[in-house]
KEKE-3310 file (N, C-alpha, C; in steps of 0.2 Angstrom, whole numbers, plus 5000, padded with zeros to 4 digits):
npx = (5690:5689:5681:5669:5665:5664:5653:5644:5643:5638:5626:5620:5621:5612:5600:5598:5596:5585:5576:5574:5564:5560:5564:5553:5543:5528:5529:5539:5535:5533:5526:5521:5526:5522:5509:5505:5491:5494:5488:5478:5465:5449:5451:5461:5474:5487:5500:5513:5527:5529:5535:5529:5524:5522:5511:5503:5502:5491:5489:5493:5504:5497:5499:5509:5504:5509:5516:5504:5493:5478:5468:5465:5457:5448:5435:5437:5450:5460:5468:5482:5489:5499:5493:5490:5499:5501:5503:5512:5518:5513:5504:5496:5489:5480:5478:5470:5482:5481:5477:5470:5459:5463:5458:5449:5447:5436:5435:5424:5419:5422:5433:5441:5440:5449:5458:5462:5472:5466:5464:5453:5437:5426:5430:5433:5427:5426:5431:5443:5440:5443:5456:5462:5475:5480:5468:5454:5439:5423:5414:5421:5419:5406:5388:5381:5390:5393:5395:5406:5399:5400:5398:5393:5398:5395:5392:5394:5407:5414:5430:5438:5452:5459:5473:5488:5480:5468:5458:5448:5439:5426:5419:5407:5412)
npy = (5505:5499:5488:5493:5499:5487:5480:5491:5490:5477:5478:5487:5479:5469:5476:5480:5467:5463:5471:5467:5457:5441:5428:5421:5429:5438:5452:5453:5447:5445:5448:5433:5425:5413:5410:5403:5401:5402:5404:5402:5406:5410:5419:5426:5431:5428:5425:5415:5415:5402:5389:5387:5374:5368:5359:5366:5379:5390:5402:5415:5428:5441:5454:5467:5481:5499:5511:5519:5515:5507:5498:5483:5482:5473:5463:5450:5446:5440:5447:5453:5463:5475:5485:5502:5515:5531:5532:5521:5504:5489:5480:5467:5459:5445:5429:5413:5399:5389:5374:5364:5352:5354:5355:5364:5370:5381:5394:5404:5418:5421:5432:5434:5425:5411:5401:5384:5372:5356:5338:5331:5328:5325:5336:5346:5361:5367:5363:5365:5367:5373:5383:5397:5405:5422:5427:5436:5432:5430:5422:5411:5401:5396:5396:5394:5397:5408:5424:5424:5423:5428:5415:5406:5394:5382:5379:5381:5393:5408:5415:5429:5438:5452:5457:5450:5444:5431:5417:5408:5394:5386:5372:5363:5350)
npz = (5023:5011:5013:5017:5004:4996:5003:5000:4986:4985:4990:4981:4969:4973:4974:4961:4954:4961:4955:4942:4931:4932:4921:4916:4919:4915:4912:4904:4892:4874:4858:4851:4861:4873:4886:4903:4913:4930:4943:4957:4956:4947:4937:4924:4930:4936:4927:4918:4907:4896:4886:4870:4866:4877:4888:4896:4891:4887:4882:4869:4866:4857:4854:4861:4870:4867:4878:4888:4879:4880:4876:4868:4856:4852:4858:4859:4863:4876:4890:4898:4911:4920:4926:4926:4931:4932:4918:4916:4916:4909:4895:4888:4874:4871:4863:4861:4863:4852:4843:4830:4837:4850:4867:4880:4896:4903:4915:4923:4914:4896:4887:4899:4910:4917:4906:4903:4895:4892:4893:4880:4885:4900:4908:4899:4892:4879:4862:4849:4833:4821:4814:4807:4801:4797:4793:4799:4801:4805:4798:4793:4802:4801:4799:4810:4821:4835:4843:4857:4873:4889:4899:4891:4882:4877:4864:4846:4843:4838:4837:4834:4830:4826:4825:4826:4811:4814:4815:4826:4828:4838:4847:4857:4868)
capx = (5686:5687:5676:5663:5664:5662:5646:5639:5642:5635:5619:5618:5620:5606:5594:5597:5594:5578:5571:5574:5559:5562:5564:5546:5538:5524:5531:5545:5532:5533:5522:5523:5527:5515:5508:5501:5488:5496:5485:5472:5458:5446:5453:5467:5478:5493:5502:5520:5529:5531:5536:5522:5523:5521:5504:5499:5503:5485:5488:5499:5504:5496:5503:5510:5503:5513:5514:5498:5488:5474:5464:5467:5454:5443:5434:5438:5457:5461:5472:5486:5491:5502:5489:5493:5501:5505:5505:5517:5515:5512:5497:5497:5483:5481:5474:5472:5487:5476:5477:5463:5459:5465:5452:5451:5442:5436:5433:5420:5417:5427:5440:5445:5441:5455:5457:5467:5472:5464:5462:5446:5433:5422:5433:5433:5422:5426:5436:5445:5437:5446:5460:5464:5479:5480:5461:5450:5433:5418:5410:5425:5416:5400:5383:5379:5394:5391:5400:5407:5395:5402:5398:5390:5403:5393:5389:5400:5409:5420:5435:5441:5457:5461:5480:5488:5473:5468:5451:5448:5432:5426:5412:5407:5415)
capy = (5508:5494:5483:5497:5499:5480:5480:5495:5487:5471:5480:5490:5474:5465:5480:5479:5461:5462:5475:5463:5452:5434:5426:5418:5434:5441:5458:5452:5444:5449:5445:5426:5421:5409:5411:5399:5404:5397:5406:5397:5409:5409:5424:5426:5436:5426:5421:5414:5413:5395:5387:5387:5367:5365:5357:5372:5385:5391:5409:5417:5436:5444:5461:5471:5488:5504:5514:5523:5512:5503:5493:5478:5484:5468:5461:5443:5446:5440:5452:5454:5470:5476:5491:5508:5520:5537:5530:5516:5498:5485:5478:5462:5456:5438:5424:5406:5396:5383:5370:5360:5347:5355:5356:5369:5371:5388:5396:5410:5421:5422:5429:5436:5419:5407:5395:5379:5366:5349:5332:5331:5324:5328:5342:5351:5366:5367:5360:5369:5364:5376:5388:5400:5411:5427:5430:5438:5433:5425:5418:5405:5397:5393:5400:5392:5400:5414:5428:5421:5427:5426:5408:5401:5391:5375:5380:5384:5400:5411:5420:5433:5442:5456:5459:5448:5441:5424:5416:5401:5391:5381:5369:5360:5343)
capz = (5018:5005:5015:5016:4997:4994:5005:4996:4979:4985:4991:4974:4965:4975:4972:4953:4953:4963:4951:4936:4931:4931:4914:4915:4921:4910:4910:4898:4886:4868:4853:4849:4867:4876:4893:4906:4919:4936:4949:4959:4955:4941:4932:4921:4933:4937:4921:4917:4901:4895:4879:4866:4865:4884:4888:4900:4887:4885:4878:4865:4866:4850:4854:4867:4868:4869:4884:4887:4876:4885:4873:4862:4850:4850:4865:4860:4865:4883:4891:4904:4913:4926:4929:4924:4936:4929:4911:4915:4916:4902:4894:4883:4871:4871:4859:4863:4860:4851:4837:4829:4841:4857:4871:4885:4902:4904:4921:4923:4907:4891:4888:4905:4914:4915:4901:4904:4891:4896:4888:4878:4889:4904:4911:4894:4891:4872:4857:4844:4827:4815:4815:4801:4802:4791:4792:4804:4798:4808:4793:4792:4808:4799:4800:4817:4826:4838:4847:4864:4878:4895:4902:4886:4878:4876:4857:4842:4845:4834:4841:4828:4832:4820:4824:4819:4809:4816:4817:4830:4829:4844:4848:4864:4867)
cpx = (5684:5682:5669:5661:5661:5654:5641:5638:5638:5627:5616:5616:5613:5600:5593:5594:5587:5573:5570:5569:5563:5560:5556:5540:5534:5526:5536:5541:5532:5528:5525:5525:5521:5516:5504:5498:5490:5493:5480:5465:5455:5447:5460:5472:5485:5496:5510:5521:5532:5532:5529:5520:5521:5513:5500:5499:5496:5484:5494:5498:5503:5500:5504:5509:5508:5511:5509:5492:5484:5469:5467:5463:5448:5442:5435:5446:5456:5466:5476:5489:5494:5498:5493:5493:5504:5507:5510:5514:5515:5506:5498:5490:5484:5476:5475:5478:5484:5478:5471:5464:5460:5458:5454:5445:5442:5432:5429:5419:5423:5427:5443:5445:5447:5454:5463:5466:5471:5464:5455:5442:5429:5424:5434:5427:5421:5432:5437:5444:5440:5450:5462:5468:5479:5473:5457:5443:5428:5415:5414:5422:5409:5394:5380:5383:5392:5396:5401:5403:5397:5403:5395:5394:5401:5389:5395:5401:5414:5424:5439:5446:5460:5469:5484:5482:5473:5460:5452:5440:5432:5419:5413:5410:5410)
cpy = (5504:5490:5487:5497:5492:5479:5484:5493:5481:5473:5483:5484:5470:5469:5479:5473:5460:5466:5472:5458:5446:5432:5424:5424:5437:5448:5458:5449:5448:5445:5438:5421:5418:5409:5405:5402:5399:5399:5401:5400:5407:5414:5424:5432:5434:5421:5420:5413:5406:5394:5385:5379:5365:5364:5363:5379:5386:5398:5410:5425:5438:5450:5464:5478:5493:5507:5519:5521:5507:5498:5489:5479:5479:5465:5453:5442:5445:5446:5451:5460:5470:5482:5496:5513:5525:5536:5525:5509:5495:5481:5473:5460:5449:5434:5417:5403:5389:5380:5366:5354:5348:5357:5360:5369:5379:5390:5403:5412:5421:5429:5430:5430:5415:5401:5390:5374:5360:5344:5333:5326:5327:5334:5347:5355:5366:5364:5364:5365:5366:5382:5391:5406:5415:5429:5431:5438:5427:5421:5411:5400:5394:5398:5399:5395:5406:5417:5425:5426:5424:5419:5404:5399:5384:5375:5382:5391:5402:5416:5423:5438:5446:5457:5455:5444:5434:5423:5409:5400:5386:5378:5365:5353:5338)
cpz = (5012:5007:5015:5009:4994:4996:5001:4989:4979:4986:4985:4969:4966:4973:4964:4951:4955:4959:4944:4937:4929:4923:4911:4917:4915:4908:4905:4892:4880:4863:4851:4855:4870:4883:4896:4912:4925:4942:4951:4958:4948:4935:4929:4924:4934:4932:4922:4910:4901:4888:4876:4865:4872:4885:4892:4896:4884:4881:4874:4865:4858:4849:4861:4866:4871:4875:4883:4883:4881:4882:4867:4856:4848:4857:4865:4862:4873:4884:4898:4905:4920:4930:4926:4929:4932:4922:4910:4915:4909:4902:4888:4880:4869:4867:4863:4860:4858:4844:4836:4833:4849:4861:4877:4890:4903:4911:4920:4915:4902:4889:4894:4910:4912:4911:4902:4898:4895:4891:4886:4882:4894:4907:4906:4893:4883:4868:4852:4837:4821:4818:4808:4802:4796:4790:4798:4802:4801:4804:4792:4797:4806:4801:4808:4823:4829:4842:4854:4869:4885:4897:4897:4881:4875:4868:4852:4843:4840:4838:4835:4831:4826:4819:4828:4817:4811:4818:4820:4830:4834:4844:4854:4863:4868)
residu = (MET:VAL:LYS:GLY:LYS:ILE:VAL:ALA:MET:ALA:LEU:ILE:GLY:ALA:SER:VAL:LEU:ALA:GLY:CYS:ALA:ALA:GLU:ASN:ASP:PRO:SER:ARG:ALA:GLN:PRO:GLY:ASP:CYS:LEU:ALA:ALA:VAL:GLY:GLU:GLY:LYS:LYS:THR:THR:ASP:LEU:ARG:ILE:VAL:GLY:CYS:ALA:ALA:PRO:GLU:ALA:ALA:TYR:ARG:VAL:ALA:LYS:ARG:LEU:LYS:ARG:GLY:GLN:ARG:SER:CYS:GLY:SER:THR:THR:TYR:GLY:TYR:ALA:SER:SER:GLY:TYR:VAL:ARG:GLY:GLY:GLY:TRP:HIS:LEU:CYS:LEU:THR:LEU:ASN:ALA:GLU:VAL:GLY:ASP:CYS:PHE:HIS:GLN:GLU:VAL:GLY:PHE:PRO:THR:GLY:LYS:ALA:THR:LYS:VAL:ALA:CYS:GLY:PRO:SER:ALA:THR:TYR:ARG:ILE:VAL:LYS:ARG:VAL:ASP:GLY:SER:ALA:ASP:LYS:GLU:LEU:CYS:GLY:GLU:GLY:ALA:ALA:TYR:PRO:VAL:ARG:ASN:ASP:LEU:ALA:ARG:PRO:VAL:TYR:LEU:VAL:TYR:PRO:ASP:PRO:PRO:LEU:THR:ILE:CYS:THR:ASP:ARG:VAL)
# end
């Protein structure tokens, strides 16, 4: 009888561990955490939590929506989601994890296409030329900056994130 209890306890323990997300799983991400796109596709669908100083850390979690919320409130946020099944799941609103001088390669359209930090050079789509924390104002990027339009990032673009307030200005490399 003791042997049967041990086997049952081991199975329950394995089931509990299998249901727990790995430490780097995006389902555990909180505001301030950074994510890297690790999938092979061109969309931001397979993400992992990484240290914000890691070279692959292209995204930062701006906010984690509460159960039942589905919108980040601004179309410049990237997003990651488990999908919503009967009001469950999780949804993250993402900004670029970018400092002035960082360069990115952007697959497909912004912001849902995969962004990857790269060396500034031929593989880069755009460079960060200004970052203003605490303010969400497109005017900070200058008169020539435009709203990001799907695949047109080869011009100055403003990325305005209202919550928490952040403005990022880009230009072609």
